[in-house]
C-alpha positions as CSV (number, residue, x, y, z in Angstrom):
1,M,-41.1,-32.1,-44.6
2,H,-42.7,-30.9,-41.4
3,F,-40.9,-28.4,-39.2
4,P,-42.4,-28.0,-35.7
5,Y,-42.8,-24.3,-34.6
6,A,-42.6,-23.0,-31.1
7,D,-46.0,-22.6,-29.4
8,G,-45.9,-19.1,-28.0
9,T,-49.1,-19.6,-26.1
10,E,-47.7,-22.7,-24.4
11,V,-44.4,-20.9,-23.6
12,Y,-46.3,-18.0,-22.1
13,R,-48.6,-20.2,-20.1
14,L,-45.7,-22.2,-18.5
15,A,-43.8,-19.1,-17.7
16,Y,-46.9,-17.5,-16.2
17,Y,-47.6,-20.4,-13.9
18,R,-43.9,-20.7,-13.0
19,G,-44.0,-17.1,-11.9
20,L,-47.1,-17.7,-9.7
21,R,-45.3,-20.4,-7.7
22,P,-43.6,-18.9,-4.6
23,D,-39.8,-19.0,-4.5
24,P,-38.2,-21.4,-2.0
25,D,-38.2,-19.7,1.4
26,L,-34.7,-20.8,2.4
27,W,-31.6,-19.2,4.0
28,V,-28.5,-19.4,1.8
29,D,-27.0,-22.1,3.9
30,E,-30.2,-24.2,3.7
31,W,-30.3,-23.7,-0.1
32,A,-26.7,-24.7,-0.4
33,D,-27.2,-28.0,1.6
34,E,-30.2,-28.9,-0.6
35,Y,-29.2,-27.7,-4.1
36,M,-25.5,-26.8,-4.4
37,R,-23.1,-29.2,-6.2
38,I,-19.3,-28.8,-6.3
39,P,-18.1,-29.9,-9.7
40,R,-15.2,-32.3,-10.0
41,S,-13.9,-30.3,-13.0
42,V,-12.8,-27.4,-10.8
43,G,-10.3,-29.6,-9.0
44,A,-12.0,-29.4,-5.6
45,A,-10.7,-31.7,-2.9
46,E,-14.3,-32.7,-1.9
47,P,-16.6,-32.6,-5.0
48,G,-20.3,-33.5,-5.0
49,Q,-23.0,-32.5,-2.6
50,Y,-22.1,-29.4,-0.6
51,R,-22.4,-29.9,3.2
52,T,-22.3,-26.9,5.5
53,A,-21.7,-29.3,8.4
54,R,-18.1,-29.8,7.0
55,T,-17.4,-26.1,7.7
56,P,-19.9,-25.1,10.4
57,Y,-18.4,-21.7,10.7
58,A,-19.7,-20.8,7.2
59,R,-23.3,-21.1,8.2
60,E,-23.8,-17.8,9.9
61,P,-22.0,-15.7,7.2
62,M,-24.4,-17.3,4.6
63,R,-27.4,-16.5,6.7
64,C,-26.3,-12.9,6.9
65,L,-26.0,-12.8,3.1
66,S,-29.6,-14.0,2.7
67,P,-31.9,-11.3,1.3
68,A,-34.1,-11.7,4.3
69,H,-31.3,-10.7,6.7
70,P,-31.4,-7.0,7.7
71,C,-27.7,-6.3,7.4
72,K,-26.4,-4.3,4.4
73,R,-22.8,-5.5,4.2
74,V,-21.0,-8.7,5.0
75,V,-17.2,-8.7,5.5
76,T,-15.0,-11.8,5.9
77,M,-11.4,-11.3,6.9
78,V,-10.4,-14.9,6.7
79,A,-7.3,-17.0,6.0
80,S,-6.7,-18.4,2.6
81,Q,-8.6,-21.5,1.4
82,L,-11.1,-21.6,4.2
83,M,-14.6,-20.4,3.1
84,K,-14.5,-17.1,1.2
85,T,-15.1,-18.2,-2.4
86,Q,-17.4,-21.1,-1.7
87,I,-19.7,-18.8,0.4
88,A,-19.8,-16.5,-2.6
89,L,-20.7,-19.3,-5.0
90,N,-23.4,-20.5,-2.7
91,W,-24.8,-16.9,-2.3
92,I,-24.7,-16.4,-6.1
93,G,-26.5,-19.7,-6.7
94,A,-29.2,-18.9,-4.1
95,L,-29.8,-15.5,-5.6
96,I,-30.2,-16.8,-9.1
97,H,-32.7,-19.4,-7.9
98,M,-34.6,-17.5,-5.3
99,S,-34.1,-13.8,-5.6
100,P,-33.0,-13.0,-9.2
101,S,-31.5,-9.6,-9.9
102,N,-28.4,-8.1,-11.3
103,I,-25.2,-9.5,-9.6
104,L,-21.8,-7.8,-10.0
105,T,-18.7,-9.8,-9.2
106,L,-15.5,-7.8,-8.9
107,L,-12.0,-9.3,-8.9
108,P,-8.6,-7.6,-8.6
109,T,-7.2,-8.7,-12.0
110,L,-8.7,-9.7,-15.4
111,K,-7.0,-13.1,-15.1
112,L,-8.5,-13.9,-11.8
113,A,-11.9,-12.6,-13.0
114,S,-11.7,-15.1,-15.9
115,R,-10.8,-17.9,-13.5
116,V,-13.7,-17.2,-11.1
117,S,-16.1,-16.8,-14.0
118,S,-15.0,-20.2,-15.3
119,R,-15.6,-21.7,-11.8
120,I,-19.1,-20.1,-11.7
121,S,-19.9,-21.6,-15.1
122,K,-18.9,-25.0,-14.0
123,T,-20.9,-24.7,-10.8
124,I,-24.0,-23.7,-12.8
125,D,-23.6,-26.7,-15.1
126,A,-23.2,-29.0,-12.1
127,T,-26.3,-27.7,-10.3
128,P,-29.6,-28.6,-11.9
129,V,-31.7,-25.7,-10.6
130,L,-29.2,-23.2,-11.9
131,R,-28.7,-24.9,-15.2
132,E,-32.4,-24.6,-15.9
133,R,-32.3,-20.8,-15.2
134,V,-29.1,-19.6,-16.8
135,A,-29.0,-19.2,-20.6
136,A,-26.9,-21.9,-22.3
137,P,-23.6,-20.6,-23.8
138,R,-24.0,-19.9,-27.6
139,S,-21.7,-18.3,-30.0
140,R,-24.5,-16.3,-31.7
141,D,-25.3,-14.0,-28.8
142,A,-23.9,-12.6,-25.6
143,K,-26.3,-14.1,-23.1
144,N,-23.7,-16.5,-21.6
145,T,-20.1,-15.4,-22.1
146,Q,-17.0,-15.4,-20.1
147,D,-18.0,-12.3,-18.1
148,T,-21.8,-12.2,-18.6
149,K,-24.4,-14.8,-17.7
150,E,-28.1,-14.0,-18.2
151,F,-30.8,-15.7,-16.2
152,E,-34.5,-15.1,-15.6
153,G,-34.8,-11.8,-13.7
154,G,-31.2,-10.5,-14.0
155,T,-27.6,-10.8,-15.2
156,L,-24.4,-11.9,-13.6
157,Y,-21.3,-9.8,-14.4
158,A,-17.8,-11.0,-13.6
159,V,-15.3,-8.2,-14.2
160,T,-12.1,-6.6,-12.8
161,A,-12.2,-3.9,-10.2
162,G,-9.3,-2.2,-11.9
163,S,-11.4,-0.4,-14.5
164,A,-13.4,2.7,-13.6
165,A,-15.9,1.8,-16.4
166,N,-16.7,-1.5,-14.8
167,L,-17.6,0.3,-11.6
168,A,-19.6,3.1,-13.2
169,E,-21.7,1.7,-16.0
170,L,-23.6,-1.2,-14.2
171,A,-26.4,-1.1,-11.6
172,A,-26.6,-4.2,-9.4
173,R,-28.5,-5.1,-6.3
174,F,-26.0,-7.7,-5.2
175,I,-22.2,-7.0,-5.3
176,Y,-19.4,-9.4,-4.4
177,G,-15.8,-8.0,-4.1
178,D,-13.2,-10.7,-3.8
179,E,-9.6,-10.1,-2.5
180,I,-10.2,-6.4,-2.1
181,D,-6.8,-5.8,-0.5
182,R,-5.4,-6.6,-4.0
183,W,-7.5,-4.0,-5.7
184,E,-6.1,-0.7,-7.1
185,V,-5.7,2.0,-4.5
186,D,-7.4,4.7,-6.7
187,V,-9.3,3.6,-9.9
188,G,-8.9,6.1,-12.7
189,N,-8.4,8.9,-10.1
190,E,-12.0,8.5,-9.2
191,G,-11.5,7.3,-5.6
192,D,-11.7,4.2,-3.5
193,P,-13.0,1.3,-5.6
194,V,-15.0,-0.1,-2.6
195,K,-17.0,3.1,-2.4
196,L,-17.4,3.1,-6.2
197,A,-18.7,-0.4,-6.1
198,E,-21.2,0.3,-3.4
199,I,-22.6,3.2,-5.4
200,R,-23.7,0.7,-8.1
201,G,-26.3,-0.6,-5.6
202,S,-27.5,2.8,-4.4
203,T,-30.7,2.7,-6.4
204,F,-31.8,-0.4,-4.6
205,G,-31.7,1.2,-1.2
206,R,-32.0,-1.2,1.7
207,K,-32.6,-4.1,-0.6
208,A,-29.0,-4.0,-1.8
209,K,-26.4,-6.3,-0.2
210,F,-22.6,-6.3,-0.5
211,Y,-20.2,-9.1,0.3
212,F,-16.5,-8.2,0.6
213,S,-13.9,-10.9,1.3
214,S,-10.1,-11.0,1.5
215,S,-7.1,-12.0,3.5
216,P,-5.5,-8.9,5.0
217,T,-2.2,-7.3,3.9
218,L,-0.4,-4.4,5.6
219,K,-1.5,-2.4,8.6
220,G,-2.8,1.0,7.6
221,A,-3.3,0.0,4.0
222,S,-5.7,-3.0,4.3
223,R,-9.2,-2.4,3.1
224,I,-10.6,-5.6,4.5
225,A,-9.2,-4.6,7.9
226,D,-10.9,-1.2,7.7
227,L,-14.2,-2.7,6.8
228,F,-13.9,-5.3,9.6
229,A,-13.1,-2.4,12.0
230,I,-16.5,-0.8,11.4
231,S,-18.4,-4.1,11.7
232,D,-19.5,-6.0,14.8
233,Q,-16.3,-8.0,14.7
234,R,-17.4,-11.6,15.1
235,Y,-15.0,-14.3,16.2
236,Y,-15.7,-18.1,16.2
237,Y,-15.7,-19.6,19.8
238,V,-15.2,-23.3,20.2
239,P,-15.5,-25.4,23.4
240,C,-12.6,-27.2,25.0
241,P,-13.4,-31.0,24.9
242,H,-12.2,-31.3,28.5
243,C,-13.6,-28.3,30.4
244,R,-16.1,-27.0,27.8
245,H,-14.6,-23.5,28.1
246,M,-15.5,-21.4,25.0
247,Q,-12.5,-19.8,23.5
248,I,-11.0,-18.4,20.3
249,L,-8.2,-20.4,18.7
250,E,-5.1,-18.3,18.9
251,W,-1.7,-19.1,17.4
252,E,0.1,-18.3,20.6
253,N,-1.6,-21.3,22.3
254,L,-0.4,-23.9,19.8
255,K,2.4,-25.9,21.4
256,Y,4.7,-28.4,19.7
257,T,8.0,-30.1,20.1
258,E,11.1,-29.4,18.0
259,D,10.7,-32.6,16.0
260,Y,6.9,-32.0,15.6
261,S,6.2,-35.3,17.2
262,R,3.6,-33.7,19.4
263,I,1.4,-30.8,18.3
264,E,-1.4,-29.7,20.7
265,Y,-3.5,-26.7,21.6
266,L,-3.3,-25.3,25.1
267,C,-6.8,-24.6,26.5
268,S,-7.1,-21.0,27.7
269,G,-9.7,-21.9,30.4
270,P,-8.7,-20.4,33.8
271,D,-9.0,-23.7,35.6
272,C,-8.1,-26.2,32.8
273,G,-4.8,-25.8,31.0
274,A,-5.3,-29.1,29.2
275,L,-3.7,-29.9,25.9
276,I,-6.1,-30.5,23.1
277,E,-5.2,-32.8,20.2
278,E,-6.2,-31.9,16.7
279,H,-8.5,-34.9,16.2
280,H,-10.9,-33.1,18.6
281,K,-11.3,-30.2,16.1
282,G,-14.3,-31.7,14.2
283,E,-16.3,-31.9,17.4
284,M,-15.2,-28.4,18.5
285,L,-16.2,-26.8,15.2
286,A,-19.6,-28.4,15.2
287,Q,-20.3,-26.9,18.7
288,G,-18.8,-23.5,18.0
289,E,-20.6,-20.2,17.8
290,W,-19.9,-16.7,16.5
291,R,-19.7,-13.9,19.1
292,S,-19.5,-10.2,18.5
293,H,-16.7,-8.0,19.9
294,A,-18.1,-4.6,19.0
295,E,-21.3,-2.8,18.2
296,G,-20.3,-1.7,14.8
297,D,-22.1,0.7,12.5
298,G,-25.4,-1.2,12.7
299,E,-25.3,-2.4,9.0
300,T,-22.0,-4.2,8.7
301,V,-21.4,-7.8,9.9
302,G,-17.8,-8.9,10.1
303,F,-16.2,-12.4,10.5
304,H,-12.6,-13.2,11.3
305,L,-11.2,-16.7,11.0
306,N,-7.6,-18.1,10.9
307,A,-6.3,-21.4,9.5
308,L,-6.3,-23.1,12.9
309,Y,-10.0,-23.7,12.3
310,A,-9.5,-25.5,9.0
311,P,-11.4,-28.8,9.0
312,L,-9.5,-32.1,9.4
313,G,-7.9,-33.1,6.1
314,W,-7.3,-29.4,5.1
315,T,-4.6,-27.2,6.5
316,S,-3.2,-29.0,9.5
317,W,-1.6,-27.7,12.7
318,L,1.6,-29.6,11.7
319,S,1.9,-27.7,8.3
320,M,1.3,-24.4,10.1
321,A,4.0,-25.1,12.6
322,K,6.5,-25.9,9.9
323,D,5.6,-22.8,7.9
324,Y,6.0,-20.6,11.0
325,D,9.4,-22.1,11.9
326,E,10.6,-21.6,8.3
327,A,9.5,-17.9,8.4
328,I,11.3,-17.5,11.8
329,V,14.6,-18.7,10.2
330,K,14.2,-16.3,7.2
331,Q,13.2,-13.4,9.5
332,A,16.4,-13.9,11.4
333,S,18.4,-13.5,8.2
334,G,16.5,-10.2,7.4
335,D,13.9,-11.7,5.0
336,L,10.5,-10.7,6.3
337,E,8.4,-11.9,3.3
338,A,7.7,-15.4,4.7
339,M,6.5,-14.0,8.0
340,Q,4.3,-11.5,6.3
341,V,2.7,-14.2,4.2
342,F,2.2,-16.4,7.3
343,F,0.4,-13.5,9.1
344,N,-1.7,-12.6,6.1
345,T,-2.7,-16.0,4.7
346,R,-2.6,-18.2,7.7
347,L,-3.5,-16.0,10.7
348,A,-5.7,-13.5,8.8
349,K,-3.9,-10.7,10.5
350,V,-2.5,-7.5,9.1
351,W,1.3,-7.4,8.9
352,D,2.8,-4.5,10.8
353,S,6.2,-4.1,9.4
354,T,6.9,-1.3,11.9
355,Q,7.5,-4.2,14.3
356,E,10.8,-4.6,12.5
357,Q,11.6,-0.9,12.0
358,T,12.4,2.1,14.2
359,K,9.4,3.8,15.8
360,A,8.7,7.5,15.5
361,S,8.8,7.8,19.3
362,V,12.4,6.5,19.2
363,L,13.4,9.1,16.6
364,Q,11.8,11.8,18.6
365,A,13.4,10.8,21.8
366,R,16.8,10.8,20.0
367,A,16.1,14.3,18.7
368,L,15.6,15.6,22.2
369,Q,19.2,14.5,23.1
370,E,20.7,16.6,20.3
371,D,22.4,20.0,21.0
372,Y,21.4,21.9,18.0
373,V,18.2,23.6,16.6
374,L,16.8,24.3,13.2
375,G,18.8,26.8,11.3
376,S,22.1,26.0,12.9
377,V,24.9,23.7,11.5
378,P,26.6,21.1,13.7
379,K,30.4,20.8,13.4
380,G,30.2,17.5,11.6
381,A,28.0,18.8,8.7
382,L,30.3,19.8,5.9
383,M,28.1,20.2,2.9
384,L,24.4,21.0,2.3
385,T,21.7,19.8,0.0
386,A,18.0,20.7,-0.1
387,S,14.7,19.3,-1.3
388,V,11.3,20.7,-2.0
389,D,7.9,18.9,-1.9
390,V,5.1,20.6,-3.9
391,Q,1.7,20.3,-2.3
392,A,-1.6,21.9,-3.4
393,N,-1.4,24.8,-1.1
394,R,2.3,25.0,0.0
395,L,5.9,24.1,-0.6
396,E,7.8,22.2,2.0
397,L,11.6,22.7,2.2
398,M,14.2,20.6,3.9
399,V,17.9,21.4,4.1
400,M,20.2,18.5,5.1
401,G,23.8,18.5,6.1
402,W,26.3,15.8,5.1
403,G,29.4,14.6,6.9
404,V,31.9,11.8,6.9
405,G,30.4,8.5,5.7
406,L,27.1,10.2,4.7
407,E,26.3,11.0,8.3
408,R,23.3,13.4,8.1
409,W,21.7,16.3,10.0
410,I,18.3,17.9,9.5
411,I,19.5,21.5,9.3
412,D,16.3,23.2,8.3
413,H,12.6,22.4,7.6
414,Q,10.2,25.2,6.5
415,V,6.7,25.3,5.1
416,I,6.1,28.1,2.5
417,M,2.3,28.6,2.4
418,G,0.9,29.7,-0.9
419,D,-0.5,28.5,-4.2
420,P,2.2,26.9,-6.3
421,S,0.5,28.5,-9.3
422,D,1.4,32.0,-7.9
423,D,4.9,33.3,-8.8
424,R,5.1,34.9,-5.3
425,T,5.3,31.5,-3.7
426,W,8.2,30.5,-5.9
427,S,9.9,33.8,-5.2
428,A,9.7,33.1,-1.5
429,L,11.3,29.7,-2.2
430,D,14.1,31.3,-4.2
431,E,15.0,33.5,-1.3
432,K,15.1,30.5,1.0
433,L,17.4,28.6,-1.3
434,K,19.9,31.6,-1.4
435,S,20.2,31.5,2.4
436,R,23.6,30.7,4.0
437,Y,23.9,28.6,7.2
438,W,26.4,29.5,9.9
439,H,29.0,26.8,10.5
440,P,30.9,26.6,13.9
441,C,34.2,27.2,11.9
442,G,33.0,30.8,11.3
443,V,31.8,30.7,7.6
444,G,28.5,30.3,6.0
445,L,27.5,27.2,3.9
446,S,25.3,27.5,0.9
447,I,23.1,24.9,-0.6
448,L,25.0,22.9,-3.2
449,A,22.1,21.1,-5.0
450,T,18.3,21.2,-4.7
451,A,15.7,18.7,-5.8
452,I,12.1,19.8,-6.5
453,D,9.4,17.1,-7.0
454,T,7.4,17.5,-10.2
455,G,4.6,15.2,-9.0
456,G,1.2,16.7,-8.6
457,H,-0.6,19.3,-10.6
458,H,2.2,21.9,-10.8
459,T,4.7,20.2,-13.0
460,N,5.1,23.1,-15.5
461,E,5.7,25.6,-12.7
462,V,8.5,23.3,-11.3
463,Y,10.0,23.1,-14.8
464,Q,10.0,26.8,-15.2
465,F,11.6,27.4,-11.8
466,C,14.3,24.9,-12.4
467,R,14.9,25.9,-16.0
468,L,16.1,29.3,-15.0
469,R,18.2,28.1,-12.1
470,R,20.0,25.1,-13.6
471,W,23.3,27.0,-13.0
472,R,22.6,26.8,-9.3
473,N,22.0,23.0,-9.4
474,V,18.3,23.3,-8.9
475,F,16.8,20.2,-10.5
476,A,13.3,18.9,-11.3
477,I,13.0,15.3,-10.2
478,K,10.4,12.6,-10.4
479,G,10.2,9.5,-8.2
480,A,10.2,6.0,-9.8
481,S,8.9,3.4,-7.4
482,K,10.7,0.4,-8.9
483,P,13.1,-1.9,-7.1
484,G,16.7,-1.7,-8.2
485,K,16.7,1.8,-9.6
486,P,19.6,4.0,-8.4
487,P,18.9,6.9,-6.1
488,I,19.4,9.2,-9.1
489,A,19.6,8.4,-12.8
490,Q,23.0,8.7,-14.6
491,R,21.6,11.4,-16.9
492,P,18.5,13.5,-17.0
493,S,15.6,13.4,-19.5
494,M,15.1,16.5,-21.6
495,V,11.5,17.6,-21.3
496,D,11.6,20.8,-23.5
497,V,11.0,20.5,-27.3
498,T,11.3,23.1,-30.1
499,W,8.4,24.1,-32.3
500,R,9.7,21.4,-34.7
501,G,9.2,18.7,-32.2
502,Q,13.0,18.3,-31.5
503,T,14.5,18.0,-28.1
504,E,15.6,21.4,-26.7
505,R,19.3,21.1,-26.1
506,N,19.5,23.6,-23.2
507,G,15.9,23.2,-22.0
508,A,14.5,21.9,-18.7
509,E,15.9,18.6,-17.3
510,L,14.0,15.9,-15.4
511,W,16.0,13.6,-13.1
512,I,14.5,10.2,-12.2
513,V,14.9,9.2,-8.5
514,G,14.8,5.6,-7.4
515,T,12.6,6.0,-4.4
516,D,12.5,2.3,-3.4
517,T,16.3,2.1,-3.2
518,A,16.5,5.4,-1.3
519,K,13.9,4.3,1.2
520,D,15.6,1.0,1.8
521,W,18.9,2.9,2.5
522,I,17.2,5.4,4.8
523,Y,15.1,2.9,6.8
524,N,18.1,0.5,7.2
525,R,20.1,3.4,8.9
526,Y,17.4,4.7,11.3
527,P,18.8,2.5,14.1
528,F,22.2,4.2,13.8
529,E,22.6,6.9,16.5
530,S,26.0,8.2,15.4
531,G,28.7,7.6,12.9
532,P,28.5,6.9,9.1
533,G,24.9,6.8,7.8
534,A,23.4,8.1,11.1
535,L,20.6,10.6,10.9
536,H,20.4,13.5,13.5
537,F,17.3,15.6,14.1
538,A,17.1,19.1,15.3
539,K,15.6,19.2,18.8
540,D,12.8,21.7,17.8
541,L,11.3,19.7,15.0
542,P,7.5,19.4,15.3
543,D,6.0,16.1,16.6
544,D,4.3,15.0,13.4
545,F,7.6,15.3,11.5
546,F,8.8,12.0,13.1
547,A,5.6,10.2,12.2
548,Q,6.1,11.3,8.6
549,C,9.6,9.8,8.6
550,V,8.3,6.3,9.2
551,A,4.9,6.6,7.5
552,E,5.6,4.0,4.8
553,R,6.1,0.3,5.2
554,R,7.4,-2.5,3.0
555,M,4.8,-4.9,1.7
556,T,5.4,-8.1,-0.2
557,R,2.8,-9.3,-2.7
558,Y,2.9,-12.0,-5.3
559,V,2.7,-11.2,-9.0
560,K,2.6,-14.3,-11.3
561,G,3.9,-16.3,-8.4
562,K,6.9,-14.1,-7.8
563,P,7.3,-11.9,-4.7
564,V,7.3,-8.2,-5.4
565,T,8.3,-5.8,-2.6
566,E,6.9,-2.2,-2.6
567,W,6.6,0.7,-0.2
568,I,3.1,1.9,0.7
569,K,1.6,4.1,3.4
570,G,-1.7,4.3,5.1
571,K,-4.5,6.2,3.3
572,S,-4.6,9.0,5.9
573,E,-0.9,9.2,6.8
574,R,1.4,12.0,5.6
575,N,4.9,11.2,4.3
576,E,6.3,14.5,3.2
577,A,9.3,14.3,5.6
578,L,10.3,10.9,4.2
579,D,10.0,12.1,0.6
580,L,12.2,15.1,1.4
581,M,14.9,12.9,2.8
582,V,14.7,10.7,-0.3
583,Y,15.3,13.8,-2.5
584,C,18.1,15.1,-0.4
585,L,19.8,11.7,-0.7
586,A,19.4,11.9,-4.4
587,M,21.2,15.2,-4.5
588,A,24.0,13.8,-2.3
589,H,24.4,11.1,-5.0
590,Y,24.3,13.7,-7.7
591,L,27.2,15.5,-6.0
592,G,29.1,12.2,-5.7
593,L,29.1,12.2,-1.9
594,D,28.4,8.5,-1.8
595,R,31.8,8.0,-3.5
596,Y,33.8,10.1,-1.1
597,K,36.7,8.4,0.6
598,E,38.2,9.4,3.9
599,R,40.8,11.6,2.2
600,D,38.0,13.5,0.3
601,W,36.2,14.3,3.5
602,D,39.5,15.4,5.0
603,R,40.0,17.8,2.2
604,V,36.6,19.3,2.8
605,A,37.3,19.6,6.6
606,Q,40.7,21.2,5.9
607,A,39.1,23.7,3.5
608,L,36.7,24.8,6.2
609,A,39.4,25.0,8.7
610,Q,41.5,27.1,6.4
611,A,38.6,29.3,5.7
612,E,38.2,29.9,9.4
613,L,41.6,31.6,9.5
614,F,40.6,34.2,7.0
615,A,36.9,34.6,7.8
616,E,35.8,37.6,9.9
617,K,33.7,36.9,12.9
618,V,30.1,37.6,12.2
619,P,28.3,39.6,14.9
620,A,25.7,37.7,16.8
621,A,22.9,39.8,15.3
622,A,24.0,39.1,11.7
623,T,21.4,37.5,9.5
624,V,21.9,34.2,7.7
625,A,22.3,36.1,4.4
626,D,25.1,38.3,5.8
627,Q,27.4,35.3,6.6
628,P,30.4,34.3,4.5
629,V,29.9,31.4,2.2
630,I,31.6,28.2,1.3
631,A,30.2,27.0,-2.0
632,A,30.9,24.3,-4.5
633,E,31.6,25.1,-8.2
634,P,28.6,23.5,-9.8
635,V,30.3,22.3,-13.0
636,M,28.9,18.8,-13.0
637,D,26.3,17.7,-15.6
638,S,26.0,14.1,-14.2
639,P,26.9,12.2,-11.0
640,A,29.7,10.4,-12.8
641,L,32.0,13.5,-12.7
642,E,34.4,14.5,-9.9
643,P,32.7,15.3,-6.6
644,A,32.4,19.0,-5.5
645,I,34.8,20.3,-3.0
646,P,34.2,23.5,-1.1
647,V,36.3,26.4,-2.3
648,V,38.6,28.0,0.2
649,P,38.2,31.8,0.4
650,A,41.3,33.9,-0.2
651,Q,39.8,37.0,1.3
652,P,38.6,37.8,4.8
653,I,35.0,37.7,3.6
654,A,34.5,34.8,1.1
655,R,32.8,35.5,-2.2
656,P,31.0,32.8,-4.2
657,P,33.2,31.5,-7.0
658,Q,32.3,32.4,-10.6
659,R,29.4,30.2,-11.5
660,R,28.7,28.8,-14.9
661,S,25.9,30.6,-16.7
662,S,23.5,28.9,-19.1
663,T,20.8,30.0,-21.4
664,S,17.7,28.2,-22.7
665,G,16.7,28.3,-26.3
666,Y,13.2,27.5,-25.0
667,L,12.9,31.1,-23.8
668,K,13.7,32.5,-27.2
669,R,11.1,33.3,-29.8
670,R,11.5,31.4,-33.0
């Protein structure tokens, strides 16, 4: 039986002559119009031959993505389901056909990476010129798999941006990052994944090209908004069919009746004011043009487009009007998720949740109206808690006073400069925590409970400091950013173990703090100027303190189709003041102050009033440490026990009550 063998000479000759033929000299949009096919199997609304004329606004982004264009980076901050992914498919197809090289496609999750890779595979199968060049899928090798597709001159990789290895081991001339606002903030503690991705193309110099696309998310935390800000910021201008005035389609100019029987766009022309019906949109898009609003960095081209530009038959003005009205109704009831989704996915705008929360300037103006300064205690503050935030070169201390209905006062805020690895820094903190604060009744108040954050690189130092001061209610805490967790756990976790690997009974304790719940509680009470839950600021707090109090914002994202709300902050914003308030609230819950009834607060006030009868007047020059003290007997091991009540001094100068002493077996040699 005769078996035909491959003719190596013939294969070489065909490949050689194919290499001599010049590649098609086409822009990406021209290549897409001639070669691209949209497969029916992907469920596209309009399968078959791709036509740029259907979405004229996509032509210029594709031209900028062409290898012949001088720009280095293309950014599209665009509403959902408009042009982002199809532009990427057209670009990838044109590169495989005309300019083969390594291509890296990065997606926020592995599931989405698999879905996009499957769509790329189906597009390759439906497009003849690509099918000829990409290796056929076979089970015996890895030339065409779910995440790798080899072709003449390069390889296409479709991986997740959540892995540091994916961003480090591959070199690629062309890199596509999709939905970058959904990427991890810091991949493997190695930095911004966008920067890591661009490093993969550094060996190609000016020949490298990057395409980043996403609908934006939250102000101050949106990567696509940051990239768009450094670009030339192009917007799509379309002519009015009546006066020919070129304008951007803005949501504010969409006018409609309550029953949606009429939905029209108001022309922004100075001498026109005509109402434009939606059926004119096809003509308007065809005659539109991109215009830059900034000079940019000279190498980044940015495009912004909202859903008002969607072609006829796609997202209609009617559906957008209904979505907006539904979001308005939910917003009125306190649910901001729908409005955020509308801003992000329909208007392609960042959502600024600070529109719905108290501004830093309001808090600062309120502080200037107060009549107390740092270090002094207003009459309404009856009990004190403290919190400490550990930074790389300092410790930040806050002392908060609590009154009826959890009304709060910022009593003290100090920064202890020093390396947390140095014992002298902790000794300075220890002295601060022993301080007593003068109350108008004539006695000194001591700190009843202190929370110290274990986050960062000095966890062991915090454990050691708290381990020796457990009898003073000095606790190591750790924040848990999960919805529904209480401000402080019911019981602590034991973090010390014996040499046998058993939990040390009297060792260091770690208390878990529900930061999301605490922040919700704090932000919801910022508008209160007085009364239960209100927060008062000393008039001499620094200006940046108030910005730190409102540095974080609530963001809603969807995980497996379900909304998940989380607190995030801008990459360059500081939030130490907010963290300190969260930890002070946790200590108030530890002491049981959240369960205090009116009669409990009356007992505290009466105790202070009775103490005033016996307390000697402290000279004006007396220091804080010389003042008499009202202190709680720290006998609680969990927040579930009875709340602490200040002890009434029986002598003219009050002495702290006998405190419980504890020892740690961890400190004993075994």
